[in-house]
VEXTINU-384764 format. One line per field, with one value per atom (N, C-alpha, C): atom name; residue in three letters; x, y, z. Coordinates in Angstrom, 2 decimals, m for minus. Layout:
<rs>
at: (CA|...);
aa: (ALA|...);
u: (X|...);
v: (Y|...);
w: (Z|...);
</rs>
This chain:
<rs>
at: (N|CA|C|N|CA|C|N|CA|C|N|CA|C|N|CA|C|N|CA|C|N|CA|C|N|CA|C|N|CA|C|N|CA|C|N|CA|C|N|CA|C|N|CA|C|N|CA|C|N|CA|C|N|CA|C|N|CA|C|N|CA|C|N|CA|C|N|CA|C|N|CA|C|N|CA|C|N|CA|C|N|CA|C|N|CA|C|N|CA|C|N|CA|C|N|CA|C|N|CA|C|N|CA|C|N|CA|C|N|CA|C|N|CA|C|N|CA|C|N|CA|C|N|CA|C|N|CA|C|N|CA|C|N|CA|C|N|CA|C|N|CA|C|N|CA|C|N|CA|C|N|CA|C|N|CA|C|N|CA|C|N|CA|C|N|CA|C|N|CA|C|N|CA|C|N|CA|C|N|CA|C|N|CA|C|N|CA|C|N|CA|C|N|CA|C|N|CA|C|N|CA|C|N|CA|C|N|CA|C|N|CA|C|N|CA|C|N|CA|C|N|CA|C|N|CA|C|N|CA|C|N|CA|C|N|CA|C|N|CA|C|N|CA|C|N|CA|C|N|CA|C|N|CA|C|N|CA|C|N|CA|C|N|CA|C|N|CA|C|N|CA|C|N|CA|C|N|CA|C|N|CA|C|N|CA|C|N|CA|C|N|CA|C|N|CA|C|N|CA|C|N|CA|C|N|CA|C|N|CA|C|N|CA|C|N|CA|C|N|CA|C);
aa: (MET|MET|MET|HIS|HIS|HIS|GLY|GLY|GLY|LEU|LEU|LEU|MET|MET|MET|ASP|ASP|ASP|LEU|LEU|LEU|VAL|VAL|VAL|TYR|TYR|TYR|VAL|VAL|VAL|ILE|ILE|ILE|VAL|VAL|VAL|LEU|LEU|LEU|GLY|GLY|GLY|ILE|ILE|ILE|LEU|LEU|LEU|VAL|VAL|VAL|LEU|LEU|LEU|ALA|ALA|ALA|GLY|GLY|GLY|LEU|LEU|LEU|LEU|LEU|LEU|THR|THR|THR|LEU|LEU|LEU|VAL|VAL|VAL|ARG|ARG|ARG|LEU|LEU|LEU|PHE|PHE|PHE|ARG|ARG|ARG|GLY|GLY|GLY|PRO|PRO|PRO|ASP|ASP|ASP|THR|THR|THR|LEU|LEU|LEU|ASP|ASP|ASP|ARG|ARG|ARG|ILE|ILE|ILE|ALA|ALA|ALA|ALA|ALA|ALA|LEU|LEU|LEU|ASP|ASP|ASP|VAL|VAL|VAL|PHE|PHE|PHE|VAL|VAL|VAL|VAL|VAL|VAL|LEU|LEU|LEU|ILE|ILE|ILE|ILE|ILE|ILE|GLY|GLY|GLY|ALA|ALA|ALA|THR|THR|THR|ALA|ALA|ALA|VAL|VAL|VAL|TYR|TYR|TYR|VAL|VAL|VAL|ALA|ALA|ALA|PHE|PHE|PHE|TYR|TYR|TYR|ARG|ARG|ARG|ASP|ASP|ASP|GLY|GLY|GLY|SER|SER|SER|ASN|ASN|ASN|ILE|ILE|ILE|PRO|PRO|PRO|LEU|LEU|LEU|LEU|LEU|LEU|VAL|VAL|VAL|ALA|ALA|ALA|PHE|PHE|PHE|ALA|ALA|ALA|LEU|LEU|LEU|VAL|VAL|VAL|ALA|ALA|ALA|PHE|PHE|PHE|VAL|VAL|VAL|GLY|GLY|GLY|SER|SER|SER|ALA|ALA|ALA|THR|THR|THR|ALA|ALA|ALA|ALA|ALA|ALA|ARG|ARG|ARG|LEU|LEU|LEU|ALA|ALA|ALA|GLU|GLU|GLU|ARG|ARG|ARG|ARG|ARG|ARG|GLU|GLU|GLU|TRP|TRP|TRP|HIS|HIS|HIS|ARG|ARG|ARG);
u: (64.34|65.38|64.77|63.76|63.16|62.47|61.88|61.24|62.22|63.42|64.46|64.89|65.05|65.45|64.35|63.10|62.00|62.07|62.41|62.56|63.72|64.81|65.97|65.58|64.85|64.42|63.53|62.62|61.73|62.51|63.45|64.27|65.09|65.71|66.53|65.67|64.50|63.62|63.15|62.91|62.54|63.65|64.88|66.02|66.17|65.97|66.07|64.97|63.78|62.68|63.00|63.52|63.89|64.99|65.98|67.05|66.49|65.52|64.88|64.13|63.44|62.73|63.70|64.79|65.79|66.45|66.63|67.20|66.24|64.96|63.98|63.96|64.16|64.24|65.42|66.57|67.76|67.52|66.79|66.51|65.64|64.64|63.73|64.29|65.09|65.62|66.86|67.61|68.79|69.97|70.51|70.22|70.90|71.79|72.58|72.20|72.51|72.23|73.03|74.26|75.08|74.55|73.95|73.32|72.15|71.38|70.24|70.70|71.77|72.30|72.80|73.50|73.98|72.82|71.76|70.59|69.91|69.82|69.24|70.09|71.39|72.28|72.11|72.02|71.80|70.44|69.44|68.10|68.11|68.84|68.95|69.64|70.68|71.37|70.43|69.59|68.63|67.60|67.17|66.24|66.90|68.17|68.89|69.04|69.31|69.41|68.09|66.99|65.68|65.34|65.73|65.50|66.36|67.58|68.43|67.83|67.21|66.54|65.36|64.65|63.55|64.08|65.20|65.81|66.20|66.77|67.18|65.97|64.92|63.75|63.03|62.82|62.09|63.01|64.31|65.28|65.05|64.88|64.59|65.74|66.64|67.81|67.58|66.34|66.08|66.20|66.18|66.27|67.69|68.65|70.04|70.59|70.36|70.83|70.18|68.93|68.26|68.96|69.37|70.10|71.41|72.14|73.42|73.22|72.26|72.00|71.54|70.68|70.18|71.30|72.18|73.31|74.25|74.49|75.37|74.77|73.50|72.84|72.79|72.54|72.49|73.85|74.91|76.25|76.58|76.34|76.65|75.80|74.54|73.66|74.06|74.41|74.79|76.14|77.06|78.36|78.20|77.36|77.11|76.41|75.42|74.70|75.62|76.47|77.41|78.39|78.83|79.76|79.07|77.83|77.10|76.81|76.47|76.20|77.47|78.59|79.86|80.23|80.00|80.30|79.40|78.13|77.19|77.61|78.06|78.52|79.78|80.63|81.88|81.63|80.55|80.23|79.61|79.15|78.48|79.45);
v: (m37.11|m36.98|m36.67|m35.80|m35.42|m36.61|m37.50|m38.68|m39.64|m39.73|m40.58|m40.07|m38.75|m38.18|m38.35|m38.27|m38.53|m39.95|m40.89|m42.28|m42.44|m41.74|m41.79|m41.24|m40.13|m39.55|m40.52|m41.17|m42.13|m43.32|m43.82|m44.96|m44.57|m43.39|m42.95|m42.76|m42.17|m42.01|m43.36|m44.32|m45.66|m46.32|m46.16|m46.72|m46.04|m44.71|m43.98|m44.41|m44.67|m45.14|m46.53|m47.41|m48.74|m48.66|m47.82|m47.63|m47.04|m46.15|m45.57|m46.61|m47.51|m48.57|m49.50|m49.86|m50.71|m49.98|m48.68|m47.90|m47.83|m47.71|m47.71|m49.04|m50.13|m51.43|m51.45|m50.95|m50.90|m49.97|m48.88|m47.93|m48.56|m49.31|m49.89|m51.15|m51.92|m53.16|m52.96|m51.92|m51.64|m52.50|m53.24|m53.49|m52.50|m51.68|m50.80|m49.35|m48.48|m47.06|m46.48|m46.89|m46.38|m46.84|m48.04|m48.49|m47.59|m47.21|m46.33|m44.93|m44.45|m43.13|m43.18|m44.23|m44.37|m44.47|m45.19|m45.31|m43.96|m43.16|m41.83|m40.95|m41.08|m40.30|m40.71|m41.99|m42.47|m42.01|m42.02|m41.58|m40.10|m39.30|m37.88|m37.70|m38.47|m38.39|m38.79|m39.77|m40.18|m39.08|m38.40|m37.28|m36.16|m35.89|m34.86|m35.28|m36.55|m37.04|m36.93|m37.25|m37.14|m35.68|m34.79|m33.37|m32.88|m33.41|m33.05|m33.54|m34.70|m35.19|m34.28|m33.81|m32.86|m31.58|m31.07|m29.86|m30.07|m31.23|m31.51|m31.69|m32.34|m32.60|m31.31|m30.44|m29.19|m28.03|m28.27|m27.23|m25.98|m26.22|m25.14|m25.09|m24.15|m24.06|m23.35|m22.95|m22.19|m23.05|m24.37|m25.27|m25.70|m25.29|m25.72|m25.21|m23.95|m23.54|m24.34|m24.73|m25.58|m26.93|m27.50|m28.78|m28.66|m27.59|m27.40|m27.23|m26.42|m26.19|m27.48|m28.22|m29.47|m30.50|m30.56|m31.49|m31.11|m29.83|m29.37|m29.68|m29.38|m29.65|m31.15|m31.95|m33.40|m33.95|m33.44|m33.91|m33.57|m32.35|m31.94|m32.72|m32.92|m33.68|m35.12|m35.77|m37.18|m37.35|m36.43|m36.51|m36.30|m35.36|m35.12|m36.29|m36.85|m38.00|m39.20|m39.42|m40.55|m40.34|m39.13|m38.85|m39.06|m38.60|m38.80|m40.27|m41.01|m42.44|m43.18|m42.80|m43.42|m43.12|m41.91|m41.51|m42.26|m42.46|m43.18|m44.65|m45.26|m46.65|m46.78|m45.75|m45.79|m45.75|m45.07|m44.96|m46.21|m47.10|m48.32|m49.29);
w: (m0.04|0.97|2.33|2.33|3.61|4.27|3.48|4.02|4.67|4.12|4.69|6.06|6.18|7.47|8.51|8.10|9.03|9.57|8.71|9.13|10.11|9.84|10.74|12.12|12.15|13.44|14.21|13.52|14.18|14.72|13.95|14.41|15.63|15.58|16.71|17.95|17.80|18.96|19.50|18.62|19.06|19.87|19.40|20.14|21.49|21.52|22.79|23.77|23.26|24.13|24.68|23.84|24.31|25.37|25.13|26.12|27.41|27.29|28.48|29.29|28.61|29.32|30.05|29.38|30.03|31.21|31.08|32.17|33.34|33.07|34.16|34.90|34.17|34.83|35.80|35.36|36.24|37.41|37.17|38.24|39.32|38.93|39.92|40.57|39.85|40.41|41.26|40.99|41.82|41.46|42.32|43.73|44.67|44.16|45.00|44.72|45.66|45.49|44.32|44.19|43.09|41.74|41.66|40.42|40.06|41.04|40.80|40.38|40.98|40.59|39.16|38.79|37.41|36.43|36.83|35.96|35.77|36.82|36.68|35.76|35.88|35.02|33.56|33.31|31.93|31.42|32.29|31.89|31.50|32.25|31.92|30.58|30.33|29.04|27.91|28.13|27.11|26.84|27.90|27.72|26.92|27.22|26.48|25.01|24.77|23.40|22.65|23.32|22.68|22.37|23.27|23.02|21.86|21.75|20.62|19.30|19.31|18.10|17.76|18.78|18.56|17.92|18.44|17.89|16.42|16.13|14.75|13.84|14.33|13.50|13.13|14.11|13.86|13.48|13.46|13.12|13.95|15.25|16.20|17.21|17.04|17.90|19.21|19.47|20.71|21.96|21.83|22.99|23.31|22.52|22.75|24.09|24.48|25.81|26.94|26.75|27.73|27.84|26.73|26.74|27.49|27.25|27.92|29.42|29.81|31.24|31.92|31.28|31.85|32.00|31.02|31.10|32.23|32.42|33.49|34.86|35.04|36.31|36.58|35.56|35.73|36.14|35.52|35.87|37.31|37.70|39.07|40.07|39.75|40.64|40.80|39.71|39.81|40.48|40.24|40.91|42.42|42.81|44.23|44.88|44.20|44.76|44.90|43.92|44.02|45.17|45.35|46.46|47.80|47.92|49.18|49.43|48.39|48.55|48.94|48.36|48.71|50.16|50.56|51.94|52.92|52.54|53.40|53.55|52.44|52.49|53.33|53.32|54.07|55.57|55.99|57.41|57.98|57.15|57.65|58.21);
</rs>
């Protein structure tokens, strides 16, 4: 049973890495500021997901408050950046 769960963790991390690579492509190609902000937000969510897989794999709950704090800061940051980018586009 433990070997099956190890395989599941590896597969999930592989999918998260693939999604991260595709997100980095969107981040670098753009073409708009809001696309880049959305890509950064998705990238942060992927990092939080990978950290959650780490927590599940090692059964170490000490990182859960870090996940919650990071998710909160990421949400506030991306919402603020999107608002500023929208305001900048409106002034043009």
